C-alpha positions as CSV (number, residue, x, y, z in Angstrom):
1,M,29.9,10.2,-41.6
2,R,28.3,6.9,-40.8
3,M,30.8,6.7,-38.1
4,F,30.4,9.7,-36.7
5,L,26.6,9.1,-36.6
6,A,26.8,5.8,-34.9
7,V,29.0,7.3,-32.3
8,V,26.6,9.8,-31.6
9,A,23.6,7.5,-31.5
10,C,25.8,4.9,-29.1
11,F,26.3,8.3,-26.5
12,L,22.8,9.2,-26.9
13,F,21.3,5.7,-25.9
14,L,24.3,5.8,-22.9
15,S,23.6,9.1,-21.9
16,S,19.6,8.3,-21.9
17,P,18.1,7.5,-18.3
18,A,16.9,4.1,-18.3
19,R,13.2,4.0,-19.4
20,S,11.2,3.1,-16.0
21,D,8.6,0.1,-16.1
22,E,4.7,1.9,-16.6
23,V,2.2,0.3,-14.6
24,D,-1.2,1.3,-13.4
25,L,-0.7,1.9,-10.1
26,E,2.3,2.6,-7.5
27,L,1.2,1.1,-4.3
28,V,2.8,1.2,-0.7
29,L,1.2,-1.0,1.7
30,L,2.3,0.5,5.3
31,A,1.3,-2.3,7.9
32,D,1.0,-1.5,11.1
33,A,3.6,-3.4,13.6
34,T,3.5,-1.1,16.7
35,G,3.6,-2.0,20.4
36,S,-0.1,-2.9,20.4
37,I,0.6,-5.6,17.8
38,D,1.9,-8.9,18.5
39,D,3.8,-11.6,16.5
40,G,0.6,-13.4,16.1
41,E,-1.2,-10.6,14.8
42,I,1.9,-9.6,12.7
43,R,1.3,-13.3,10.8
44,F,-2.3,-12.7,11.0
45,Q,-2.3,-9.1,9.0
46,R,-0.3,-10.7,6.6
47,S,-2.1,-13.6,6.0
48,G,-4.9,-11.0,5.2
49,Y,-3.3,-9.1,2.4
50,A,-1.5,-12.8,0.9
51,E,-5.0,-14.1,0.5
52,A,-6.4,-10.7,-1.0
53,I,-3.8,-10.2,-3.4
54,T,-4.6,-13.6,-4.9
55,D,-8.1,-13.3,-4.9
56,P,-10.0,-13.5,-8.6
57,S,-11.4,-10.0,-8.0
58,V,-8.6,-7.7,-6.8
59,L,-6.6,-10.0,-9.9
60,S,-9.5,-8.6,-12.1
61,A,-8.9,-5.3,-11.0
62,I,-5.2,-5.3,-11.9
63,T,-5.4,-6.9,-15.2
64,G,-8.7,-4.8,-16.4
65,N,-6.5,-1.6,-16.4
66,V,-4.5,0.2,-19.1
67,H,-1.1,-1.5,-18.6
68,G,-2.8,-4.6,-16.6
69,K,-0.3,-4.7,-13.8
70,I,0.8,-3.1,-10.8
71,A,4.0,-2.3,-8.7
72,L,3.4,-2.9,-5.0
73,T,5.8,-2.9,-1.9
74,Y,5.0,-3.8,1.8
75,V,6.1,-2.3,4.7
76,E,5.6,-2.4,8.4
77,W,5.8,0.6,10.3
78,A,6.3,1.2,14.2
79,D,8.6,4.0,15.6
80,M,10.4,7.1,13.5
81,A,13.4,4.5,13.1
82,S,11.5,1.5,12.2
83,Q,10.1,1.1,8.8
84,H,10.9,-2.6,7.5
85,V,10.0,-3.3,4.1
86,V,8.8,-6.9,4.2
87,V,8.6,-7.2,0.2
88,D,10.0,-4.7,-1.9
89,W,8.7,-3.5,-5.1
90,M,7.3,-6.2,-7.0
91,V,4.8,-6.3,-10.5
92,V,1.8,-8.1,-10.1
93,D,0.4,-9.0,-13.3
94,G,-1.4,-12.3,-12.8
95,M,-2.0,-15.1,-10.4
96,A,1.8,-16.3,-10.5
97,S,3.3,-13.1,-9.7
98,A,0.5,-12.4,-7.3
99,R,1.5,-16.0,-5.5
100,D,4.9,-14.8,-5.5
101,F,4.1,-11.8,-3.9
102,A,2.1,-13.7,-1.2
103,A,4.9,-16.0,-0.5
104,R,7.4,-13.8,0.0
105,L,5.1,-11.7,2.5
106,M,4.7,-14.7,4.6
107,D,8.6,-15.9,4.6
108,V,10.3,-12.5,6.1
109,P,10.7,-12.4,10.0
110,R,9.2,-9.3,12.1
111,E,11.9,-6.5,12.5
112,A,9.4,-3.1,13.0
113,Y,9.1,-2.4,16.8
114,G,8.2,0.6,18.8
115,R,5.7,3.0,19.2
116,N,3.4,4.7,16.6
117,A,5.2,7.2,14.3
118,I,2.4,7.4,11.4
119,G,4.2,11.2,10.0
120,A,7.4,9.3,9.9
121,A,5.9,5.9,8.0
122,L,3.8,8.1,5.4
123,L,7.1,10.0,4.6
124,R,9.0,6.6,4.2
125,G,6.3,5.5,1.8
126,K,6.6,8.9,-0.2
127,D,10.3,8.2,-0.1
128,L,10.0,4.5,-1.8
129,I,7.8,5.8,-4.4
130,D,9.9,8.7,-5.5
131,T,12.9,6.1,-5.6
132,N,11.7,3.1,-7.5
133,E,12.1,2.1,-11.1
134,H,8.2,2.3,-11.9
135,T,6.3,5.1,-13.6
136,G,2.4,4.5,-12.4
137,L,-0.5,6.2,-13.5
138,R,-1.7,6.8,-10.1
139,R,0.3,6.7,-6.8
140,V,-1.0,5.8,-3.4
141,I,0.0,5.3,-0.2
142,D,-2.4,2.4,2.0
143,L,-1.4,3.1,5.7
144,S,-3.3,0.5,8.4
145,A,-3.4,1.4,12.0
146,D,-5.3,0.3,15.0
147,S,-4.9,3.8,16.4
148,A,-4.1,7.4,15.2
149,N,-1.7,8.5,17.8
150,N,2.0,9.8,16.5
151,W,4.3,9.6,19.7
152,N,7.8,10.3,17.8
153,G,8.9,12.1,14.4
154,P,7.7,14.4,11.8
155,T,3.9,15.1,13.0
156,I,0.8,13.6,10.9
157,A,-0.5,17.2,9.6
158,E,3.2,17.9,8.1
159,A,3.5,14.3,6.4
160,R,0.4,14.4,5.0
161,E,0.9,17.7,3.3
162,T,4.1,16.7,2.0
163,V,2.9,13.5,0.8
164,V,-0.5,14.6,-0.6
165,S,1.3,18.0,-2.3
166,S,3.4,15.7,-4.5
167,G,0.5,14.0,-6.0
168,I,0.4,10.9,-3.9
169,V,-3.2,10.0,-2.6
170,I,-3.1,8.6,1.4
171,N,-6.1,5.9,1.9
172,G,-6.4,4.1,5.1
173,L,-7.2,0.5,6.8
174,A,-8.7,1.5,10.5
175,V,-8.0,-1.9,12.1
176,L,-10.6,-2.3,15.0
177,C,-10.7,-6.4,15.4
178,R,-9.6,-7.9,18.5
179,H,-6.5,-9.5,16.7
180,C,-5.2,-6.1,16.0
181,S,-5.7,-4.7,19.5
182,G,-9.5,-3.6,19.5
183,R,-11.1,-0.1,19.1
184,P,-9.5,3.0,20.9
185,V,-11.6,4.0,23.8
186,A,-10.7,7.7,24.0
187,Y,-11.7,8.4,20.3
188,D,-13.4,7.4,17.1
189,L,-10.4,6.0,15.1
190,E,-12.5,6.4,11.7
191,D,-13.1,10.0,12.3
192,R,-9.5,10.3,12.8
193,F,-8.4,8.8,9.8
194,Y,-10.8,11.1,7.6
195,R,-9.8,14.1,9.6
196,D,-6.2,13.5,10.2
197,I,-4.5,11.0,8.0
198,I,-6.0,10.4,4.7
199,G,-5.8,12.9,2.0
200,G,-5.9,13.1,-2.1
201,P,-8.5,12.9,-4.8
202,A,-11.1,10.4,-3.7
203,A,-9.0,8.9,-0.4
204,F,-10.9,6.6,1.7
205,V,-11.1,4.6,4.8
206,V,-12.1,0.9,5.1
207,T,-12.9,-0.6,8.3
208,A,-11.9,-4.2,9.6
209,D,-13.8,-4.5,12.5
210,S,-13.4,-8.1,13.3
211,P,-10.9,-11.1,12.5
212,A,-13.3,-12.8,10.0
213,T,-13.9,-9.4,8.4
214,F,-10.4,-8.4,8.0
215,A,-9.2,-10.2,4.8
216,D,-12.6,-8.8,3.1
217,A,-11.8,-5.5,4.3
218,V,-8.3,-5.6,2.6
219,R,-10.0,-7.2,-0.4
220,K,-12.2,-4.4,-0.8
221,K,-9.6,-1.6,-0.2
222,L,-7.2,-3.0,-2.7
223,I,-10.4,-3.4,-5.4
224,L,-11.1,0.3,-4.8
225,E,-7.4,1.4,-5.1
226,I,-6.5,-0.4,-8.3
227,A,-9.6,-0.1,-10.4
228,A,-9.4,2.9,-12.4
229,R,-12.7,3.4,-13.0
230,P,-15.7,3.6,-10.1
231,A,-18.0,1.5,-12.1
232,D,-15.3,-1.4,-12.5
233,A,-15.1,-1.1,-8.6
234,D,-18.4,-1.7,-8.2
235,Q,-18.9,-4.6,-10.4
236,L,-16.0,-6.5,-8.7
237,L,-16.9,-5.7,-5.0
238,N,-20.6,-6.8,-5.9
239,Q,-18.9,-10.2,-7.4
240,L,-16.8,-10.5,-4.3
241,A,-20.0,-9.9,-2.2
242,Q,-21.8,-12.7,-4.2
243,R,-18.9,-15.3,-3.3
244,R,-19.3,-14.6,0.4
């Protein structure tokens, strides 16, 4: 009998799916790498994210949550066939892992090229969330772009509906700084983000309107996404502002 129970227990253990890592947030950072972004601007964007993820206020947002850790990946997107994972999924739970993420981010050559395909980028972000090994209390895709054009691939409306209906929030970083090609002249970029791109509960847009404010905008965005409670986010944003 004991032998039988041992065999059954072993079978149940081997046949059960591996328990995924529980985190507070699964976050896909989708960074613009389209034709308007040159190699120098790619490094400028990456350095802004590397600086932000190691910022004490961002780390306080991470460690102040239920599990004290998040899972994130950094992807550069361009046309419908070009979404390059620069840093694969990593768990960040403190300064050491944040610095590791930042170092990896700056160490990979650019591979994404082409004209805007925001719809394809959003669906790629959803796929990365659906297939990773983590289980987050919240799931977020964070798209940065210096325009709201969609020249190829699925439409933005179709992709947004698919993403949001699956329970994933889409936030946006509207990039207006000169290092990132400047403000579109034909339309209001922030308005297009609000109307056409972001979606889900408490979705928001943050604007970077100069090279000097890019890293601050990324820090603000990460704090808003990571902090579970609005009061915590407000406190951390105030601390961030006082240090500037």
